[in-house]
N, C-alpha and C positions, 0 to 999 in steps of 0.2 A: 504494500500500500504506500503510494507516494504522499507527499505533503498535502497536495490538493485534495486527494481522496480522503485522507485522514481528517482534514479540516471540515470537509463536507459531511463526513460521518458524525463527527463530534457535534456539528451544528444541528443535524437532523435529530440526533438523540436528545440534544438540549431543548429543542422545540417541544418534544413529547414531555420531557421532564418539567418544563415551565408550565405547560398546560395542566398537568397533573397537580403540580404544586399550587397553582392558582385556584383550581376547583376544589381542592381538599384542604388547603391550608398547611400541607405537609412541607412545602418548599421544594423547589426543583433539585436542590443539592442532594436530597436523600436518594434520588434516582441517578444523578450524574456520577456520584462517587463510585458505586459498584459497577456502573456501565463502563466508565473509563478504565477501571482497574481490571475487571474480568474480561470485557470484550476487546479492549484495545491494548491491554498490557501496560498502561501508564503506571508509573511508580505511585504507591499509595499516598505519599506525602504531597506530590504534585497534584494528584487527583483531589485531595482534600483542599488544597489551595484554590484550585479552579472551582471546586464545589462551593466554597465560601463566597467566591466572586458571584457565582450564579445565585446564591442565596440573596445577596444584595440586589441583583438584577430582578429577581422574582418580586421582591418587595417593592422595588421602584416601579415596576411595570403594573402591578396589580393594585398597589395602595392608592394611587391617584384615582383610579376608576371606582374603587370601593368607597372612598371618601365622598366622591361626587354623587354616588348613588345612595349615600346615607347608610351604608351597611357597617362601616368601621366605627367603633366607639373609641374616639381618641383619648378620652379621659381614662378609660380602662387600660388602654395600651400604654399610656405614660406611667400609670401606677405600676403595672406589671413589668415594664421594661427595667425598672430599678433592680428587680431581682434577676432577670435574664441576662442583663449586661454584666453584672458582677459575676454571675455564674459562668458566662462565656469567657471572661478574662481568666477566671480561676481554672476552667477546663483547658484553655489553650496553654497556660503555663504548666499544667500537669501532664499534657499530652506526651511530652518527650520522656516523662519519668514513670508514668503509670501504664502497665500493660492493659490493653483494651479487650483481650480475649474473654475474660470472665464478664466484663461489662457488656460486651456484645451479646453473649448468650443470655444473660439476665435481662437485658433490655428487649431482646427478641421475645422472650417468654412473656414479659409484661405487655408488649405490643399485641401478641396473639390474644391475650386475655382481653385487652382493650378492644380489639376488633370484634370479638365475640359479644362484648357488652354493647357496642354500637349497633350490631345487627339486631340484638334483642330489644333495644330501646325503641319506644314509640316516639313519634314526632312530638317535640315539646312545645307547649304554648306558654305564654307569660302567666296565665292563670294557674298553670301546673307547677311553677317554679317554687323554690323554697322561700320562706319569709326573708326579707332583706335584713342583713345584720347591721350592727351599729357602725362598723367601719365603712361599709359600703354606703350607708345613708349619709355619713359625715362627708365622704368624698364625692357624693352624688354620682355614683357609678352607673345607675340605671339610665335607660334611654328608650328610644323608639326606633322602629324601622318600618319601611313601607312594604306592604304585601299587596297582591292583586285585589284583595278584598278590603283593603284599607290599612290604616296605620296601627301597628302593634306596639304596645307598651310592655316593657319587661323590667324586672328588678334583678339585683345581683345579691347573692348570698355567699357565705363562707369565703370572704376575701382573703383572710389570713392563710387558709389552706391552699388556695389558688396561688398566692404569692410564694409560698414555700415550694410548691411543685414547679413554679416558673424558674426558681433558682436551679433546681435539678435539671430542667430542660436546658438552661444556659450552659451548665457544665457539660452535658452530653453534646451540645452544639460545638463547644470548644474542643472536646476530645476527639470527635468523629467527623468534624467538618460538615455537619448537617444543620439544617435550620431548626430541627427538633419541633417542627410544627405539629407533629402527632401529639406530643405531650401538651403543647400549648392549647390545641383544640380540645383535648380531653379535659384539661384543667378548667377551661372556661365553660364547655358544654355540659360536662358530667358533674363537676364539683361546684362551680359557681352559678350554675343554672342559667347561663346566657344562651339564647337561641342559637342553633347550629350555624345558620348563615352568618350571623353577627360574629360568632366565634371564629369561623373560617376567615372572614374578611379582616377581623382585628388581628388574627394570627399572622396573616400575610403582611399586614402593616408593621408588626413587631419584628418579624424575621430579619428584616434588613438591618435594623439597629444591632441585633444580636450578632448577625454575620459580620458587620463592620468591626465590632469589638474583637472577634476572633481573628478575622482576616488581617488586621493590623499586625498581630503577633506573627502569623505565618509569613506575611510579607517581609517582616524584619529578618526572619530566618531563611529567606530565599526560596520559599516553597510556592510562590505564585509565579508560574511560567506564562508569559504573555501569549506564546504561540498556542497554548492549550486554553488559557483562561478567556481569550478574546472570542473564539467561536462559541464557547460555552455561555459567555455572558450575552452575546447577541441572540443565540438560539433560545435561551431561557426567557429573555426579555420578550421576544416575539410570542412564545407560547403562553407566557403569563398574561400578556395583553389580550390574547384570544380567550383565555380562561376567565378573565375578569368580565368580559362582555357576555359570556355564556352563563355565569353564575346566577345573576338575578332572575333568569328565566327558567331555571331548573328546579324541580321539586326537591324538598328536603329528603324525602325517602330515597330517591335515587342518589343524592349526595352522600347519604349515610352508607349506602351499599358500596359506592365507589371508594369512599374513605376506608371502610372495613377491608375491602379487597386489597387496596394499596398497602395498608398497614400489615396485613397478613403476609403479602409477598415480601415486604421489607423485613418482617420479623424472621421468616424462614431463611432469607438471605443472610441476615446477621448471625443467626444461630449456626448456619452452615459454615460461614467464614470464621466464626469464633471457634468452633470445634477444630477446624483445620489450622487454626493459628495464623490466619492471613490478615487479620485486622490488628 
């Protein structure tokens, strides 16, 4: 494979990754890293560097559209980013010192369980959510979003638990070079009682900040290779823009199934690579 074919292949893979990341809130990097490493033989460290660039691109491409459509909750994002950013910096510093084999297997098992929970869950409405806790009320984290049938009002609960899980999500992002959007969406949708579409849109908004915090450290170590990162960034950006346009028109039930399937595939991949010691 020559350089032109390599770049075109990376670009195509990145478009698919960006589309998936925007529709599910997972972040394109979670697909880009295994694709570059397993399919194209890119060194793991450089794949992580390119993945982090794609994480920023995904957020940049999708966040503007989500904010315009009123799906992203900026107040929730800013509150939770305090935890994910600190976690991402911690994870990036620990990446060269901590073996990721056991972490990959454990995280894969957690994701499989989370995928099963998402499949079993029914579509959540604001009236079904938990009562608003004191911290959420003080920070005014609740909000509204527009549905075809009208405007939906929602409240936020268990803000402290969500904040703690966001720190874990940040650490995983820094360690593995992924946006950890899966944990972000789970924290907001399943723990904090935020509607799934709002969780997905807010996660995409947050992923970029988390990615920048980790990418800065990888860039300093020389693991961001422009010849790899550029087609990844452009492909993921194009895919995320397409996904952002499709999201408001898709039913939550289908989004949950896509989310669960994507998480299951990622989980199996992480467990497999963890057992083989390739992560």
